[in-house]
N, CA, C and O atoms as CSV, one atom per row, in Angstrom:
chain,resi,resn,atom,element,x,y,z
A,1,MET,N,N,-41.809,16.987,-9.293
A,1,MET,CA,C,-41.506,15.659,-10.189
A,1,MET,C,C,-40.876,16.145,-11.453
A,1,MET,O,O,-40.408,15.261,-12.171
A,2,LYS,N,N,-40.799,17.079,-11.764
A,2,LYS,CA,C,-39.768,16.895,-13.024
A,2,LYS,C,C,-38.508,17.171,-12.262
A,2,LYS,O,O,-37.696,16.479,-12.877
A,3,THR,N,N,-37.870,17.750,-11.316
A,3,THR,CA,C,-36.679,17.990,-11.056
A,3,THR,C,C,-36.443,16.753,-10.435
A,3,THR,O,O,-35.245,16.583,-10.207
A,4,ILE,N,N,-36.984,16.069,-10.173
A,4,ILE,CA,C,-36.244,14.305,-9.736
A,4,ILE,C,C,-36.172,13.603,-11.194
A,4,ILE,O,O,-35.267,12.805,-11.439
A,5,VAL,N,N,-37.236,13.954,-12.223
A,5,VAL,CA,C,-36.650,13.061,-13.239
A,5,VAL,C,C,-35.640,13.480,-14.218
A,5,VAL,O,O,-35.022,12.770,-15.012
A,6,ALA,N,N,-35.557,15.021,-13.996
A,6,ALA,CA,C,-34.085,15.839,-14.616
A,6,ALA,C,C,-32.841,15.698,-13.524
A,6,ALA,O,O,-31.885,16.471,-13.452
A,7,MET,N,N,-32.958,15.114,-13.105
A,7,MET,CA,C,-31.951,14.647,-12.078
A,7,MET,C,C,-31.611,13.431,-12.290
A,7,MET,O,O,-30.405,13.217,-12.414
A,8,LEU,N,N,-32.428,12.449,-12.379
A,8,LEU,CA,C,-32.121,10.821,-12.418
A,8,LEU,C,C,-31.727,10.645,-14.298
A,8,LEU,O,O,-30.895,9.883,-14.790
A,9,THR,N,N,-32.736,11.729,-15.107
A,9,THR,CA,C,-32.017,11.708,-16.075
A,9,THR,C,C,-29.879,12.190,-16.253
A,9,THR,O,O,-29.000,11.471,-16.729
A,10,ALA,N,N,-29.751,13.531,-15.686
A,10,ALA,CA,C,-28.955,13.718,-15.995
A,10,ALA,C,C,-27.709,12.637,-14.954
A,10,ALA,O,O,-26.527,12.433,-15.231
A,11,LEU,N,N,-28.303,12.239,-14.042
A,11,LEU,CA,C,-27.245,11.024,-13.609
A,11,LEU,C,C,-27.435,9.676,-14.106
A,11,LEU,O,O,-26.733,8.698,-13.848
A,12,GLY,N,N,-28.670,9.742,-14.997
A,12,GLY,CA,C,-27.994,8.391,-16.213
A,12,GLY,C,C,-26.811,8.696,-17.348
A,12,GLY,O,O,-25.768,8.117,-17.652
A,13,LEU,N,N,-27.475,9.862,-17.811
A,13,LEU,CA,C,-25.909,10.138,-18.917
A,13,LEU,C,C,-24.589,9.983,-18.530
A,13,LEU,O,O,-23.742,9.294,-19.097
A,14,MET,N,N,-24.432,10.788,-17.341
A,14,MET,CA,C,-22.966,10.529,-16.448
A,14,MET,C,C,-22.468,9.208,-16.241
A,14,MET,O,O,-21.334,8.880,-16.589
A,15,LEU,N,N,-23.447,8.280,-15.570
A,15,LEU,CA,C,-22.809,7.717,-15.308
A,15,LEU,C,C,-21.858,6.225,-16.751
A,15,LEU,O,O,-21.030,5.347,-16.508
A,16,PRO,N,N,-22.360,6.519,-17.744
A,16,PRO,CA,C,-21.874,5.140,-18.873
A,16,PRO,C,C,-20.053,6.132,-19.201
A,16,PRO,O,O,-19.055,5.520,-19.581
A,17,GLY,N,N,-20.067,7.655,-18.935
A,17,GLY,CA,C,-18.691,8.470,-19.147
A,17,GLY,C,C,-17.771,7.823,-17.742
A,17,GLY,O,O,-16.661,7.291,-17.696
A,18,ALA,N,N,-18.474,8.042,-16.995
A,18,ALA,CA,C,-17.674,7.736,-15.586
A,18,ALA,C,C,-17.455,6.136,-15.653
A,18,ALA,O,O,-16.477,5.753,-15.011
A,19,ALA,N,N,-17.980,5.430,-16.124
A,19,ALA,CA,C,-17.584,3.757,-16.143
A,19,ALA,C,C,-16.376,3.988,-17.196
A,19,ALA,O,O,-15.274,3.528,-16.896
A,20,LEU,N,N,-16.512,4.560,-18.201
A,20,LEU,CA,C,-15.426,4.359,-19.461
A,20,LEU,C,C,-14.053,5.187,-18.690
A,20,LEU,O,O,-12.842,4.984,-18.763
A,21,ALA,N,N,-14.399,5.612,-18.374
A,21,ALA,CA,C,-13.342,6.634,-17.823
A,21,ALA,C,C,-12.290,6.022,-16.823
A,21,ALA,O,O,-11.199,6.557,-16.628
A,22,GLN,N,N,-12.704,4.834,-16.189
A,22,GLN,CA,C,-12.389,3.747,-15.203
A,22,GLN,C,C,-12.517,2.734,-16.066
A,22,GLN,O,O,-13.609,2.171,-15.988
A,23,SER,N,N,-11.839,2.346,-16.794
A,23,SER,CA,C,-12.029,0.972,-17.147
A,23,SER,C,C,-10.815,-0.028,-16.447
A,23,SER,O,O,-9.734,0.393,-16.034
A,24,THR,N,N,-11.221,-1.304,-16.423
A,24,THR,CA,C,-10.083,-2.180,-15.810
A,24,THR,C,C,-9.361,-2.218,-17.319
A,24,THR,O,O,-9.635,-1.926,-18.483
A,25,SER,N,N,-8.214,-2.795,-16.498
A,25,SER,CA,C,-7.036,-2.724,-17.244
A,25,SER,C,C,-7.321,-4.391,-17.308
A,25,SER,O,O,-7.752,-5.105,-16.403
A,26,SER,N,N,-6.697,-5.000,-19.529
A,26,SER,CA,C,-6.876,-6.393,-20.011
A,26,SER,C,C,-6.148,-7.495,-19.182
A,26,SER,O,O,-6.385,-8.683,-18.968
A,27,ILE,N,N,-5.182,-6.643,-18.805
A,27,ILE,CA,C,-4.208,-7.691,-18.398
A,27,ILE,C,C,-3.864,-7.777,-16.428
A,27,ILE,O,O,-2.849,-8.283,-15.950
A,28,LEU,N,N,-5.166,-7.054,-15.490
A,28,LEU,CA,C,-5.130,-7.230,-14.712
A,28,LEU,C,C,-6.539,-6.700,-14.166
A,28,LEU,O,O,-7.095,-5.662,-14.524
A,29,PRO,N,N,-6.911,-7.444,-13.410
A,29,PRO,CA,C,-8.441,-6.835,-12.711
A,29,PRO,C,C,-8.326,-5.612,-11.715
A,29,PRO,O,O,-8.564,-5.662,-10.508
A,30,VAL,N,N,-7.985,-4.682,-12.319
A,30,VAL,CA,C,-7.499,-3.321,-11.539
A,30,VAL,C,C,-7.736,-2.302,-12.395
A,30,VAL,O,O,-7.991,-2.716,-13.526
A,31,LEU,N,N,-7.752,-0.677,-12.240
A,31,LEU,CA,C,-7.948,0.156,-13.218
A,31,LEU,C,C,-7.095,0.906,-13.826
A,31,LEU,O,O,-6.022,1.058,-13.243
A,32,THR,N,N,-7.240,1.424,-14.822
A,32,THR,CA,C,-6.054,1.775,-15.567
A,32,THR,C,C,-6.021,2.818,-14.760
A,32,THR,O,O,-6.876,3.253,-13.988
A,33,GLY,N,N,-4.061,3.481,-15.218
A,33,GLY,CA,C,-4.414,4.614,-14.708
A,33,GLY,C,C,-3.054,4.560,-13.638
A,33,GLY,O,O,-2.418,3.506,-13.597
A,34,ALA,N,N,-2.693,5.545,-12.910
A,34,ALA,CA,C,-1.753,5.982,-11.799
A,34,ALA,C,C,-1.421,5.396,-10.451
A,34,ALA,O,O,-2.000,6.087,-9.613
A,35,TYR,N,N,-0.783,4.480,-9.907
A,35,TYR,CA,C,-0.659,3.911,-8.486
A,35,TYR,C,C,0.345,4.365,-7.689
A,35,TYR,O,O,1.346,4.269,-8.400
A,36,ALA,N,N,0.706,4.850,-6.519
A,36,ALA,CA,C,1.710,4.838,-6.198
A,36,ALA,C,C,1.626,4.448,-4.609
A,36,ALA,O,O,0.493,4.183,-4.210
A,37,PRO,N,N,2.708,4.383,-3.643
A,37,PRO,CA,C,2.769,3.548,-2.624
A,37,PRO,C,C,1.343,3.458,-1.083
A,37,PRO,O,O,0.593,4.417,-1.267
A,38,ALA,N,N,1.220,3.240,-0.740
A,38,ALA,CA,C,-0.114,3.477,0.357
A,38,ALA,C,C,-0.002,4.329,1.315
A,38,ALA,O,O,-0.795,5.071,1.895
A,39,LYS,N,N,1.658,4.003,1.437
A,39,LYS,CA,C,2.370,4.834,2.218
A,39,LYS,C,C,3.290,5.747,1.445
A,39,LYS,O,O,4.155,5.381,0.650
A,40,GLY,N,N,2.828,7.631,1.962
A,40,GLY,CA,C,3.453,8.058,1.067
A,40,GLY,C,C,2.440,8.974,0.087
A,40,GLY,O,O,2.258,10.116,-0.335
A,41,GLY,N,N,2.067,7.990,0.060
A,41,GLY,CA,C,0.861,8.456,-1.149
A,41,GLY,C,C,1.365,9.392,-2.746
A,41,GLY,O,O,2.480,9.754,-3.122
A,42,CYS,N,N,0.151,9.527,-3.313
A,42,CYS,CA,C,0.173,10.232,-4.724
A,42,CYS,C,C,1.028,11.633,-4.602
A,42,CYS,O,O,1.411,12.055,-5.693
A,43,ASP,N,N,1.454,12.564,-3.253
A,43,ASP,CA,C,0.888,13.419,-3.136
A,43,ASP,C,C,3.229,13.499,-3.242
A,43,ASP,O,O,3.752,14.500,-3.732
A,44,ALA,N,N,3.925,12.566,-2.819
A,44,ALA,CA,C,5.160,12.592,-2.026
A,44,ALA,C,C,5.872,12.646,-3.265
A,44,ALA,O,O,5.755,11.970,-4.288
A,45,ALA,N,N,6.820,13.821,-2.890
A,45,ALA,CA,C,8.025,14.205,-3.931
A,45,ALA,C,C,8.722,13.429,-5.150
A,45,ALA,O,O,8.930,13.785,-6.310
A,46,ALA,N,N,9.032,12.143,-4.411
A,46,ALA,CA,C,10.176,10.848,-5.431
A,46,ALA,C,C,9.037,9.878,-5.252
A,46,ALA,O,O,9.505,8.747,-5.116
A,47,ALA,N,N,7.946,9.885,-5.208
A,47,ALA,CA,C,6.536,8.647,-5.257
A,47,ALA,C,C,7.668,8.112,-6.389
A,47,ALA,O,O,8.436,8.738,-7.119
A,48,ALA,N,N,7.421,6.652,-6.203
A,48,ALA,CA,C,7.628,5.321,-7.688
A,48,ALA,C,C,5.997,5.240,-7.990
A,48,ALA,O,O,5.226,4.671,-7.217
A,49,PHE,N,N,5.589,5.871,-9.188
A,49,PHE,CA,C,4.750,6.032,-9.679
A,49,PHE,C,C,5.188,4.353,-10.615
A,49,PHE,O,O,6.239,3.970,-11.128
A,50,ILE,N,N,3.416,3.525,-10.451
A,50,ILE,CA,C,2.892,2.229,-11.376
A,50,ILE,C,C,2.005,2.618,-12.418
A,50,ILE,O,O,0.904,3.046,-12.073
A,51,TYR,N,N,2.276,2.551,-13.621
A,51,TYR,CA,C,1.000,2.886,-14.536
A,51,TYR,C,C,0.867,1.691,-14.740
A,51,TYR,O,O,1.789,0.876,-14.733
A,52,VAL,N,N,-1.053,1.303,-15.077
A,52,VAL,CA,C,-1.070,0.325,-15.499
A,52,VAL,C,C,-1.813,0.735,-16.372
A,52,VAL,O,O,-2.457,1.735,-16.052
A,53,GLU,N,N,-2.021,0.235,-17.644
A,53,GLU,CA,C,-2.290,0.440,-18.963
A,53,GLU,C,C,-3.224,-0.766,-19.505
A,53,GLU,O,O,-3.242,-1.853,-18.928
A,54,ALA,N,N,-3.991,-0.495,-20.648
A,54,ALA,CA,C,-4.492,-1.677,-20.510
A,54,ALA,C,C,-4.009,-2.814,-21.202
A,54,ALA,O,O,-4.659,-3.858,-21.136
A,55,LYS,N,N,-2.827,-2.750,-21.939
A,55,LYS,CA,C,-2.294,-4.028,-21.964
A,55,LYS,C,C,-0.833,-3.815,-21.614
A,55,LYS,O,O,0.089,-4.523,-22.019
A,56,GLY,N,N,-0.712,-2.645,-20.728
A,56,GLY,CA,C,0.933,-3.149,-20.338
A,56,GLY,C,C,1.355,-2.486,-19.005
A,56,GLY,O,O,0.251,-1.943,-19.035
A,57,ILE,N,N,1.677,-2.213,-18.343
A,57,ILE,CA,C,2.507,-1.440,-17.324
A,57,ILE,C,C,3.537,-0.111,-17.516
A,57,ILE,O,O,3.999,0.241,-18.601
A,58,GLY,N,N,3.779,0.515,-16.278
A,58,GLY,CA,C,5.022,1.395,-17.004
A,58,GLY,C,C,5.230,1.804,-15.162
A,58,GLY,O,O,4.557,1.546,-14.164
A,59,ALA,N,N,6.615,2.609,-15.424
A,59,ALA,CA,C,7.389,2.499,-13.814
A,59,ALA,C,C,8.298,3.878,-13.987
A,59,ALA,O,O,9.498,3.947,-14.251
A,60,ASN,N,N,7.035,5.316,-13.679
A,60,ASN,CA,C,7.709,6.737,-13.500
A,60,ASN,C,C,8.140,6.571,-15.189
A,60,ASN,O,O,7.275,6.048,-15.892
A,61,LYS,N,N,9.279,6.943,-15.782
A,61,LYS,CA,C,9.878,7.250,-17.005
A,61,LYS,C,C,10.370,6.151,-17.570
A,61,LYS,O,O,11.392,6.205,-18.254
A,62,THR,N,N,9.825,5.225,-17.394
A,62,THR,CA,C,10.040,3.895,-17.888
A,62,THR,C,C,9.021,2.842,-18.890
A,62,THR,O,O,8.375,2.170,-18.086
A,63,ALA,N,N,8.707,2.521,-20.047
A,63,ALA,CA,C,7.401,1.860,-20.016
A,63,ALA,C,C,7.771,-0.130,-19.900
A,63,ALA,O,O,8.789,-0.770,-20.163
A,64,GLY,N,N,6.909,-0.396,-19.580
A,64,GLY,CA,C,7.118,-2.006,-19.217
A,64,GLY,C,C,6.027,-1.864,-20.110
A,64,GLY,O,O,5.098,-1.057,-20.145
A,65,LYS,N,N,6.472,-3.218,-21.118
A,65,LYS,CA,C,5.750,-3.769,-22.073
A,65,LYS,C,C,5.876,-5.217,-21.369
A,65,LYS,O,O,6.956,-5.733,-21.083
A,66,VAL,N,N,4.576,-5.810,-21.126
A,66,VAL,CA,C,3.782,-7.052,-20.885
A,66,VAL,C,C,3.768,-8.357,-22.043
A,66,VAL,O,O,2.899,-8.679,-22.854
A,67,LEU,N,N,5.489,-9.114,-21.663
A,67,LEU,CA,C,5.543,-9.800,-22.359
A,67,LEU,C,C,4.386,-11.762,-22.232
A,67,LEU,O,O,4.199,-12.721,-22.982
A,68,SER,N,N,4.036,-11.422,-21.079
A,68,SER,CA,C,2.934,-12.898,-20.632
A,68,SER,C,C,2.676,-12.630,-18.848
A,68,SER,O,O,3.268,-12.095,-17.910
A,69,VAL,N,N,1.650,-13.234,-19.056
A,69,VAL,CA,C,0.906,-13.077,-17.638
A,69,VAL,C,C,0.541,-14.472,-17.553
A,69,VAL,O,O,0.141,-15.195,-18.465
A,70,LYS,N,N,0.786,-14.832,-15.997
A,70,LYS,CA,C,0.231,-16.009,-15.501
A,70,LYS,C,C,-0.236,-15.659,-14.445
A,70,LYS,O,O,0.125,-14.552,-14.047
A,71,GLN,N,N,-1.314,-16.539,-13.492
A,71,GLN,CA,C,-2.715,-16.034,-12.688
A,71,GLN,C,C,-2.083,-17.096,-12.049
A,71,GLN,O,O,-1.681,-18.037,-12.733
A,72,ASP,N,N,-1.864,-17.086,-10.292
A,72,ASP,CA,C,-1.664,-18.164,-9.531
A,72,ASP,C,C,-2.571,-17.713,-8.219
A,72,ASP,O,O,-1.973,-17.291,-7.229
A,73,GLY,N,N,-3.983,-17.801,-8.216
A,73,GLY,CA,C,-5.235,-17.215,-7.707
A,73,GLY,C,C,-5.563,-15.850,-7.410
A,73,GLY,O,O,-6.203,-15.456,-8.386
A,74,GLY,N,N,-5.453,-14.873,-6.525
A,74,GLY,CA,C,-5.333,-13.549,-6.572
A,74,GLY,C,C,-3.688,-13.061,-7.263
A,74,GLY,O,O,-3.539,-11.863,-7.502
A,75,SER,N,N,-2.946,-13.674,-7.447
A,75,SER,CA,C,-1.930,-13.144,-7.151
A,75,SER,C,C,-1.078,-13.337,-9.227
A,75,SER,O,O,-0.928,-14.451,-9.729
A,76,TYR,N,N,-0.746,-12.192,-9.882
A,76,TYR,CA,C,-0.300,-12.562,-10.977
A,76,TYR,C,C,0.960,-12.091,-11.369
A,76,TYR,O,O,1.384,-10.948,-11.200
A,77,VAL,N,N,1.630,-13.185,-11.987
A,77,VAL,CA,C,3.481,-13.039,-12.251
A,77,VAL,C,C,3.093,-12.660,-13.650
A,77,VAL,O,O,2.234,-13.338,-14.214
A,78,LEU,N,N,3.718,-11.503,-14.345
A,78,LEU,CA,C,3.845,-10.872,-15.209
A,78,LEU,C,C,5.807,-10.684,-15.680
A,78,LEU,O,O,6.592,-10.039,-14.985
A,79,ASP,N,N,6.138,-11.318,-16.790
A,79,ASP,CA,C,7.204,-10.911,-17.948
A,79,ASP,C,C,7.156,-9.856,-18.112
A,79,ASP,O,O,6.246,-9.111,-18.475
A,80,VAL,N,N,8.081,-9.718,-17.870
A,80,VAL,CA,C,8.184,-7.644,-18.044
A,80,VAL,C,C,9.569,-7.353,-19.008
A,80,VAL,O,O,10.689,-7.822,-18.809
A,81,LEU,N,N,9.213,-6.576,-19.946
A,81,LEU,CA,C,10.610,-6.165,-20.463
A,81,LEU,C,C,10.750,-4.299,-20.433
A,81,LEU,O,O,10.644,-3.716,-21.512
A,82,TRP,N,N,10.902,-3.769,-19.597
A,82,TRP,CA,C,11.201,-2.110,-19.100
A,82,TRP,C,C,12.239,-1.817,-19.993
A,82,TRP,O,O,13.155,-2.628,-20.125
A,83,ILE,N,N,12.219,-0.643,-20.700
A,83,ILE,CA,C,12.150,0.302,-21.640
A,83,ILE,C,C,12.551,1.869,-21.154
A,83,ILE,O,O,11.617,2.647,-20.960
A,84,GLU,N,N,13.780,2.280,-20.978
A,84,GLU,CA,C,13.548,3.729,-20.655
A,84,GLU,C,C,12.943,4.633,-21.081
A,84,GLU,O,O,11.968,3.938,-21.366
A,85,THR,N,N,12.575,5.843,-21.463
A,85,THR,CA,C,12.126,6.514,-22.165
A,85,THR,C,C,13.366,7.443,-23.326
A,85,THR,O,O,14.264,8.222,-23.005
A,86,GLY,N,N,12.988,7.015,-24.559
A,86,GLY,CA,C,13.700,7.360,-25.433
A,86,GLY,C,C,15.061,6.392,-25.559
A,86,GLY,O,O,16.060,7.028,-25.896
A,87,SER,N,N,15.289,4.781,-25.319
A,87,SER,CA,C,16.010,4.317,-25.922
A,87,SER,C,C,15.177,2.888,-26.575
A,87,SER,O,O,13.966,2.772,-26.386
A,88,ASP,N,N,16.005,1.772,-27.399
A,88,ASP,CA,C,15.272,0.969,-28.070
A,88,ASP,C,C,14.566,-0.114,-27.678
A,88,ASP,O,O,14.519,0.180,-26.484
A,89,GLU,N,N,14.185,-0.779,-27.725
A,89,GLU,CA,C,13.366,-2.412,-27.247
A,89,GLU,C,C,14.842,-3.477,-26.707
A,89,GLU,O,O,15.048,-4.003,-25.613
A,90,ALA,N,N,15.663,-3.492,-27.960
A,90,ALA,CA,C,16.512,-4.258,-27.503
A,90,ALA,C,C,17.611,-3.348,-26.460
A,90,ALA,O,O,18.760,-3.745,-26.267
A,91,ASP,N,N,17.136,-2.248,-25.917
A,91,ASP,CA,C,18.154,-2.175,-24.551
A,91,ASP,C,C,17.315,-2.467,-23.445
A,91,ASP,O,O,17.668,-2.274,-22.282
A,92,GLY,N,N,16.001,-3.015,-23.845
A,92,GLY,CA,C,15.404,-3.021,-22.189
A,92,GLY,C,C,16.105,-4.139,-21.661
A,92,GLY,O,O,16.981,-4.822,-22.192
A,93,ASP,N,N,15.666,-4.210,-20.705
A,93,ASP,CA,C,16.032,-5.098,-19.494
A,93,ASP,C,C,14.609,-6.313,-18.835
A,93,ASP,O,O,13.469,-5.852,-18.786
A,94,ARG,N,N,14.809,-7.493,-18.477
A,94,ARG,CA,C,13.813,-8.284,-18.579
A,94,ARG,C,C,13.278,-8.571,-16.886
A,94,ARG,O,O,14.171,-8.785,-16.066
A,95,ASP,N,N,12.397,-8.570,-16.597
A,95,ASP,CA,C,11.986,-8.450,-15.460
A,95,ASP,C,C,10.933,-8.820,-14.548
A,95,ASP,O,O,9.940,-8.097,-14.627
A,96,THR,N,N,10.865,-10.136,-13.358
A,96,THR,CA,C,9.691,-10.252,-13.250
A,96,THR,C,C,9.204,-9.821,-11.948
A,96,THR,O,O,9.586,-9.930,-10.783
A,97,VAL,N,N,7.980,-9.162,-12.715
A,97,VAL,CA,C,6.917,-8.530,-11.304
A,97,VAL,C,C,5.592,-9.582,-10.761
A,97,VAL,O,O,4.952,-10.292,-11.537
A,98,ARG,N,N,5.414,-9.526,-9.672
A,98,ARG,CA,C,4.539,-9.870,-9.358
A,98,ARG,C,C,3.381,-8.790,-8.712
A,98,ARG,O,O,3.634,-7.734,-8.132
A,99,ILE,N,N,1.857,-9.453,-9.025
A,99,ILE,CA,C,1.156,-7.962,-8.557
A,99,ILE,C,C,-0.230,-9.072,-7.622
A,99,ILE,O,O,-0.894,-10.008,-8.067
A,100,GLU,N,N,-0.225,-8.654,-6.708
A,100,GLU,CA,C,-1.040,-9.281,-5.790
A,100,GLU,C,C,-2.313,-8.108,-5.510
A,100,GLU,O,O,-2.301,-7.092,-4.814
A,101,VAL,N,N,-3.650,-8.852,-6.560
A,101,VAL,CA,C,-4.922,-7.687,-6.785
A,101,VAL,C,C,-5.349,-7.916,-5.046
A,101,VAL,O,O,-5.785,-9.002,-4.667
A,102,LYS,N,N,-5.163,-6.796,-4.130
A,102,LYS,CA,C,-6.347,-6.610,-2.928
A,102,LYS,C,C,-7.584,-6.306,-3.729
A,102,LYS,O,O,-8.484,-7.140,-3.830
A,103,ASP,N,N,-7.633,-5.281,-4.223
A,103,ASP,CA,C,-9.505,-4.830,-5.238
A,103,ASP,C,C,-8.888,-3.820,-5.959
A,103,ASP,O,O,-7.714,-3.456,-6.037
A,104,ASP,N,N,-10.272,-3.314,-6.646
A,104,ASP,CA,C,-9.870,-2.737,-8.130
A,104,ASP,C,C,-9.361,-1.509,-8.372
A,104,ASP,O,O,-9.377,-0.741,-9.334
A,105,ARG,N,N,-8.811,-1.495,-7.056
A,105,ARG,CA,C,-8.187,0.302,-6.836
A,105,ARG,C,C,-7.011,-0.401,-6.312
A,105,ARG,O,O,-6.168,-0.143,-7.171
A,106,THR,N,N,-6.473,-1.086,-5.481
A,106,THR,CA,C,-5.053,-1.312,-4.760
A,106,THR,C,C,-4.375,-2.917,-5.110
A,106,THR,O,O,-5.022,-3.828,-5.628
A,107,PHE,N,N,-3.436,-2.970,-4.838
A,107,PHE,CA,C,-2.671,-4.225,-5.095
A,107,PHE,C,C,-1.120,-4.202,-4.454
A,107,PHE,O,O,-0.540,-3.129,-4.290
A,108,TYR,N,N,-0.665,-5.151,-4.197
A,108,TYR,CA,C,0.356,-5.454,-3.607
A,108,TYR,C,C,1.364,-5.500,-5.047
A,108,TYR,O,O,0.826,-5.988,-6.040
A,109,PHE,N,N,2.739,-5.030,-5.179
A,109,PHE,CA,C,3.836,-5.253,-5.997
A,109,PHE,C,C,4.749,-5.197,-5.791
A,109,PHE,O,O,5.213,-4.281,-5.113
A,110,SER,N,N,5.531,-6.282,-6.344
A,110,SER,CA,C,7.093,-6.882,-5.976
A,110,SER,C,C,7.502,-7.264,-7.265
A,110,SER,O,O,6.825,-7.818,-8.131
A,111,ASN,N,N,9.125,-6.779,-7.319
A,111,ASN,CA,C,9.817,-7.757,-7.915
A,111,ASN,C,C,10.841,-7.957,-7.987
A,111,ASN,O,O,11.294,-8.076,-6.849
A,112,THR,N,N,11.906,-8.140,-9.050
A,112,THR,CA,C,13.325,-8.626,-8.216
A,112,THR,C,C,13.960,-7.461,-7.861
A,112,THR,O,O,15.048,-7.702,-7.338
A,113,ALA,N,N,13.683,-6.208,-7.947
A,113,ALA,CA,C,14.829,-5.354,-7.074
A,113,ALA,C,C,13.856,-4.423,-5.821
A,113,ALA,O,O,14.135,-3.408,-5.184
A,114,SER,N,N,12.749,-5.219,-5.837
A,114,SER,CA,C,11.721,-4.409,-4.530
A,114,SER,C,C,11.048,-5.396,-3.948
A,114,SER,O,O,10.558,-6.441,-4.375
A,115,GLU,N,N,11.128,-4.673,-2.450
A,115,GLU,CA,C,9.651,-5.533,-1.754
A,115,GLU,C,C,8.691,-5.360,-1.962
A,115,GLU,O,O,8.377,-4.459,-2.740
A,116,LYS,N,N,7.703,-6.218,-1.304
A,116,LYS,CA,C,5.944,-5.981,-1.702
A,116,LYS,C,C,5.476,-4.770,-1.403
A,116,LYS,O,O,5.276,-4.814,-0.189
A,117,THR,N,N,5.161,-3.625,-1.834
A,117,THR,CA,C,4.772,-2.260,-1.627
A,117,THR,C,C,2.985,-2.508,-1.847
A,117,THR,O,O,2.520,-3.202,-2.752
A,118,LEU,N,N,2.441,-2.027,-1.164
A,118,LEU,CA,C,0.808,-1.976,-1.519
A,118,LEU,C,C,1.268,-0.644,-2.122
A,118,LEU,O,O,2.011,0.240,-1.695
A,119,MET,N,N,0.452,-0.827,-3.462
A,119,MET,CA,C,-0.191,0.404,-4.521
A,119,MET,C,C,-1.851,0.996,-4.447
A,119,MET,O,O,-2.819,0.325,-4.805
A,120,ARG,N,N,-1.903,2.026,-4.045
A,120,ARG,CA,C,-3.205,2.548,-4.293
A,120,ARG,C,C,-3.730,3.406,-5.070
A,120,ARG,O,O,-2.950,4.358,-5.099
A,121,TRP,N,N,-4.625,3.612,-5.729
A,121,TRP,CA,C,-4.587,4.009,-7.259
A,121,TRP,C,C,-4.514,5.500,-7.094
A,121,TRP,O,O,-4.364,5.847,-5.922
A,122,CYS,N,N,-4.571,6.294,-7.823
A,122,CYS,CA,C,-4.177,7.790,-7.666
A,122,CYS,C,C,-5.010,8.480,-8.712
A,122,CYS,O,O,-5.678,9.479,-8.445
A,123,SER,N,N,-4.974,8.075,-9.596
A,123,SER,CA,C,-6.205,8.983,-10.765
A,123,SER,C,C,-7.390,8.769,-11.198
A,123,SER,O,O,-7.922,9.572,-11.965
C-alpha cells in the first residue's frame, strides 16, 4: 500500500512540471517548440524547422514577429514580419502565413513562398 501511495504522489508531483514544459502557444492552439516536416522528420539534415513560441513564430535562423492573427475555422492566417538573425526590424520582410491546425502537435504550414506542408512537433 505504501508503494502505491508513494508512486501516485511521485506521479502527481511530475504532472504539473510536464504540463508547464508543454505549454500551448498564445497565438495558436499548438504546443510551443520546434516543428519539422512530417516527411523527412526532425533528424533530416536540411529540415526546415518552424518554431512556435508563446507570442511569435520563427523559421531556422529567422525570427517571425506576428503582427496579426485571423482565425478562419481551424485555420489561422498570420501577418508575419520575418527578421533574419543580426538584422534590424526595418530590414524585415512581411509575409502571410497560413496554419491549418490538425491537432495540438501537428499543423499544415504554407506561406507565399511554400506549398502546404504537414509539420510535426519535435521538441
